[in-house]
C-alpha positions as CSV (number, residue, x, y, z in Angstrom):
1,M,136.7,138.0,60.0
2,N,135.2,140.1,57.2
3,G,135.9,143.2,59.2
4,V,133.5,142.2,62.0
5,D,134.7,142.7,65.5
6,V,132.1,140.8,67.4
7,M,131.5,137.1,67.0
8,I,128.0,136.3,65.9
9,S,125.9,133.7,67.7
10,F,124.1,130.7,66.3
11,S,120.9,132.1,67.7
12,E,120.9,134.5,64.8
13,F,120.1,131.5,62.5
14,L,117.8,129.6,64.8
15,D,114.5,131.1,63.5
16,I,115.5,130.8,59.9
17,P,113.6,127.9,58.2
18,K,116.2,125.4,57.2
19,I,116.8,122.0,55.6
20,D,119.1,119.3,56.8
21,A,119.6,117.1,53.7
22,H,122.6,115.1,54.9
23,N,121.7,113.4,58.2
24,H,122.2,109.8,59.3
25,L,119.2,109.4,61.5
26,N,120.6,106.8,63.8
27,L,123.5,109.1,64.6
28,G,121.6,112.4,64.2
29,M,121.1,113.5,67.8
30,R,123.1,115.4,70.3
31,Y,125.5,113.4,72.5
32,S,123.7,115.1,75.4
33,S,120.4,113.5,74.1
34,Y,122.0,110.2,73.4
35,A,123.9,109.4,76.6
36,P,120.9,109.4,79.0
37,W,119.1,107.0,76.7
38,A,122.1,104.8,76.0
39,G,123.0,104.6,79.7
40,F,126.7,105.1,79.2
41,Y,129.3,107.6,78.1
42,I,131.8,107.2,75.3
43,P,135.4,108.0,76.5
44,N,136.9,111.2,75.1
45,F,133.9,112.0,72.9
46,P,133.1,113.8,70.7
47,R,136.6,114.4,69.4
48,K,138.5,115.1,66.2
49,M,139.3,111.9,64.4
50,S,141.9,110.8,61.8
51,G,139.3,109.5,59.3
52,L,136.3,107.2,58.9
53,D,138.1,104.1,60.4
54,E,138.3,105.7,63.8
55,M,134.6,106.7,63.6
56,H,133.6,103.2,62.6
57,E,135.5,101.8,65.6
58,I,133.4,103.9,67.9
59,I,130.2,102.9,66.1
60,G,131.2,99.2,66.3
61,E,132.1,99.3,70.0
62,Y,129.5,101.6,71.4
63,T,126.5,102.8,69.2
64,R,125.7,99.8,67.1
65,P,125.6,97.2,70.0
66,R,123.3,99.5,72.0
67,V,120.5,99.0,69.4
68,Q,118.7,95.7,70.2
69,S,115.0,96.2,69.3
70,A,112.5,98.0,67.1
71,K,111.8,100.3,70.0
72,D,115.4,101.3,70.2
73,V,115.4,102.2,66.6
74,S,112.2,104.3,66.9
75,T,113.6,106.1,70.0
76,L,116.9,106.9,68.3
77,F,115.1,108.3,65.3
78,S,112.8,110.4,67.6
79,L,115.8,111.9,69.4
80,S,117.3,112.9,66.1
81,I,114.1,114.5,64.8
82,E,113.5,116.4,68.1
83,D,117.1,117.8,68.0
84,A,116.5,118.9,64.4
85,I,113.3,120.6,65.5
86,E,115.3,122.3,68.3
87,D,117.6,123.8,65.7
88,G,114.7,125.2,63.5
89,I,115.0,122.5,60.8
90,K,111.8,122.5,58.9
91,I,112.8,119.8,56.3
92,L,114.7,116.8,57.4
93,E,115.9,114.5,54.6
94,A,117.5,111.8,56.9
95,S,119.1,108.6,55.8
96,V,117.5,105.5,57.3
97,D,120.1,102.7,57.4
98,M,118.6,99.6,55.9
99,G,120.6,97.5,58.3
100,L,118.2,98.6,61.1
101,A,115.3,96.8,59.4
102,Q,116.5,93.6,61.0
103,F,114.8,94.6,64.2
104,F,111.4,94.7,62.7
105,R,109.0,91.8,61.8
106,N,109.0,92.7,58.1
107,T,109.4,95.6,55.7
108,T,105.9,96.7,56.3
109,A,106.5,97.1,60.0
110,F,109.7,99.0,59.3
111,C,107.9,101.4,57.0
112,N,104.9,101.8,59.3
113,M,107.3,102.9,62.1
114,L,108.7,105.7,59.8
115,E,105.2,106.7,58.7
116,S,104.2,107.0,62.3
117,L,107.1,109.3,63.0
118,K,106.2,111.4,60.0
119,S,102.7,111.8,61.4
120,Q,103.8,112.4,65.0
121,Y,106.0,115.4,64.1
122,I,104.1,116.7,61.0
123,K,103.2,120.0,62.7
124,E,106.8,120.8,63.5
125,I,108.9,119.4,60.7
126,S,108.6,117.7,57.3
127,F,110.4,114.4,58.0
128,R,111.4,112.8,54.7
129,P,113.1,109.4,55.3
130,E,115.9,108.3,52.9
131,V,116.7,104.8,51.8
132,G,120.2,104.4,53.2
133,M,122.4,101.7,51.6
134,G,125.9,100.9,52.6
135,K,128.1,99.5,49.8
136,T,129.3,96.7,52.2
137,F,125.8,95.6,53.2
138,D,124.7,92.1,52.5
139,K,123.5,92.2,48.9
140,A,120.8,89.5,49.3
141,K,119.3,91.4,52.2
142,L,119.2,94.6,50.2
143,K,117.6,92.8,47.3
144,R,114.8,91.7,49.6
145,L,114.3,95.0,51.4
146,V,115.2,98.0,49.2
147,P,112.7,97.6,46.3
148,D,109.8,97.3,48.8
149,C,111.0,100.4,50.7
150,I,111.4,102.4,47.4
151,Q,107.9,101.5,46.4
152,S,106.3,102.0,49.8
153,G,105.7,105.7,49.3
154,V,107.3,106.4,52.7
155,F,110.7,107.5,51.4
156,G,111.6,110.7,49.6
157,S,115.2,109.8,48.4
158,I,117.8,107.2,48.2
159,D,121.4,107.4,49.3
160,L,124.5,105.2,48.8
161,Y,127.5,105.4,51.2
162,G,130.5,103.4,52.1
163,P,134.0,103.2,50.5
164,E,134.4,106.0,48.0
165,V,135.4,103.8,45.0
166,L,133.9,102.8,41.8
167,D,134.2,99.1,42.4
168,G,130.8,97.5,42.9
169,I,128.6,100.5,42.1
170,E,126.9,98.5,39.3
171,D,125.3,96.4,42.0
172,F,123.2,99.4,43.0
173,Q,122.2,100.7,39.6
174,A,118.8,99.0,39.5
175,Y,117.9,100.5,42.8
176,F,118.6,104.0,41.5
177,E,116.7,103.3,38.3
178,L,113.7,102.2,40.4
179,A,114.0,105.2,42.7
180,Y,113.9,107.5,39.6
181,K,110.8,105.8,38.3
182,K,109.1,106.3,41.7
183,G,110.1,109.9,42.0
184,L,112.7,109.6,44.7
185,K,115.8,111.9,44.7
186,K,119.1,110.2,44.1
187,K,122.0,110.9,46.3
188,A,125.4,109.3,47.0
189,H,128.4,109.9,49.3
190,I,131.4,110.7,47.3
191,G,134.3,113.2,47.2
192,E,135.1,113.6,50.8
193,F,138.0,111.2,50.8
194,S,138.1,110.6,47.1
195,N,139.1,112.8,44.2
196,A,137.0,115.0,41.8
197,Q,137.0,112.3,39.1
198,T,135.1,109.9,41.4
199,V,132.5,112.7,41.9
200,K,132.1,113.0,38.2
201,D,131.9,109.2,37.7
202,F,129.2,108.8,40.4
203,V,127.1,111.8,39.1
204,N,127.2,110.4,35.6
205,F,126.7,106.8,36.5
206,F,123.7,107.2,38.8
207,E,122.4,110.6,37.3
208,L,122.5,112.0,40.8
209,D,120.4,114.8,42.0
210,E,122.5,115.5,45.0
211,V,126.0,114.6,46.3
212,Q,126.7,114.0,50.0
213,H,130.0,115.9,50.6
214,G,131.6,116.1,47.1
215,I,134.1,118.6,48.6
216,N,137.1,117.5,46.5
217,A,135.3,118.5,43.3
218,A,136.2,122.1,44.3
219,Y,139.7,121.6,43.0
220,D,138.7,120.5,39.5
221,D,137.2,122.9,36.9
222,S,135.6,120.1,34.9
223,A,133.9,118.7,38.0
224,L,132.6,122.2,38.9
225,L,131.3,122.6,35.3
226,L,129.6,119.2,35.4
227,L,127.9,119.9,38.7
228,K,126.6,123.2,37.4
229,K,125.5,121.7,34.0
230,K,123.5,118.9,35.7
231,N,122.3,121.2,38.5
232,V,123.5,118.9,41.2
233,R,123.4,120.1,44.8
234,L,126.2,119.3,47.3
235,N,124.9,118.7,50.8
236,I,128.0,119.8,52.7
237,T,128.9,119.1,56.3
238,P,131.7,121.5,57.2
239,T,132.3,120.4,60.8
240,S,132.2,116.8,59.9
241,N,134.8,117.4,57.2
242,V,137.1,119.1,59.7
243,M,136.6,116.6,62.5
244,L,137.3,113.7,60.2
245,S,140.5,115.4,58.9
246,A,139.2,115.6,55.4
247,V,139.7,119.4,55.6
248,M,142.5,120.9,57.6
249,S,140.4,123.7,59.0
250,L,137.1,125.5,58.7
251,E,138.9,128.6,57.4
252,S,140.2,126.5,54.4
253,H,137.0,124.7,53.7
254,P,136.2,124.6,49.9
255,I,132.5,125.3,50.3
256,K,133.3,128.9,49.5
257,R,134.7,127.9,46.0
258,F,131.4,126.1,45.2
259,V,129.4,129.1,46.1
260,Q,131.6,131.4,44.1
261,E,131.4,129.2,41.1
262,G,127.6,128.9,41.2
263,V,127.3,125.3,42.4
264,R,124.2,124.7,44.6
265,V,125.0,123.7,48.2
266,S,123.2,123.1,51.4
267,I,124.7,123.1,55.0
268,A,124.0,119.8,56.9
269,T,125.0,118.0,60.0
270,D,126.0,114.5,58.8
271,D,126.2,112.8,62.3
272,L,125.3,115.3,65.0
273,L,126.2,112.7,67.7
274,F,129.8,112.7,66.5
275,F,130.3,116.2,65.4
276,N,128.1,118.2,67.8
277,R,127.4,121.2,65.6
278,S,123.9,121.9,64.4
279,V,123.2,123.7,61.1
280,S,122.7,127.0,62.9
281,E,125.9,126.5,64.8
282,Q,127.8,125.8,61.6
283,C,126.4,128.8,60.0
284,A,127.7,131.0,62.8
285,D,131.0,129.2,62.7
286,M,131.5,129.9,59.0
287,V,130.8,133.6,59.5
288,N,133.1,133.8,62.4
289,A,135.8,132.0,60.5
290,G,135.6,134.5,57.7
291,L,134.3,132.1,55.0
292,F,131.1,134.0,54.4
293,T,129.2,137.1,55.6
294,K,126.0,136.5,57.5
295,E,124.0,137.6,54.4
296,E,125.8,135.0,52.2
297,V,125.0,132.3,54.7
298,L,121.3,133.4,54.8
299,D,121.3,133.2,51.0
300,I,122.5,129.6,51.2
301,L,119.9,128.6,53.8
302,N,117.1,130.3,52.0
303,Q,117.9,128.8,48.6
304,S,118.4,125.3,49.8
305,Y,115.2,125.4,51.8
306,E,113.0,127.0,49.2
307,E,114.1,124.7,46.4
308,S,113.1,121.7,48.6
309,L,109.6,122.9,49.4
């Protein structure tokens, strides 16, 4: 443990200004915050899972059916924002799942809700909504919704998630081109359960600014070189990777290789509801696991925060 005898506490990172740049807003709150609102408990939860399929089973059975109105969506988002504030997050780039627009009268009402949340919490946090698109979403609905969201001025970035394969990514190219024209950052989920080549392919195809996860690029020198050359940041979620069994243990997490090789990284929560570790807690965990010294973690936090101001 880097020669340190005493475990450090997450409180040592609480007052450090931080960014969370990989956060799914409808799943971004503590379970302790979610359960009283939801009115039920999820059995044996949170727990380590064998992959995304198990996670999606819980979403399908418990969390998705609980959302039935625009008010539910707004409340969920507020819970996530407030738990981010509790952790000392000053910039929250949070993915807003486009599927949740179905509970609003129209796109304008959807965007107005987000603008209202930005204003409500402006003194405590810079909330920067992200256009969140699933690869399996209904393409006709996305076509009606996504361009208007991109052009609304409410969103600061765009993110694509879903199966980590190349099939079908051309269906989203126009959205990324429009996002670029409107000054939105371009992100995509890749490289958590897929190999380094898919990371390279996505970075090149969409000209990504940031990659959500990307951890398997650590094992390929050409992928590391590409990420450095294009100055792409990886928004890494260590606890999520371990709890979804994408990484065997925190001690073996490849985030250290990225830092050693000069690839930009940030530390993020992914789905706090499922993984129950804030950014500050993960910082302490990594120091206690011997991945980094406290000073090295502070450098990661400061760099990722300052470059996002």
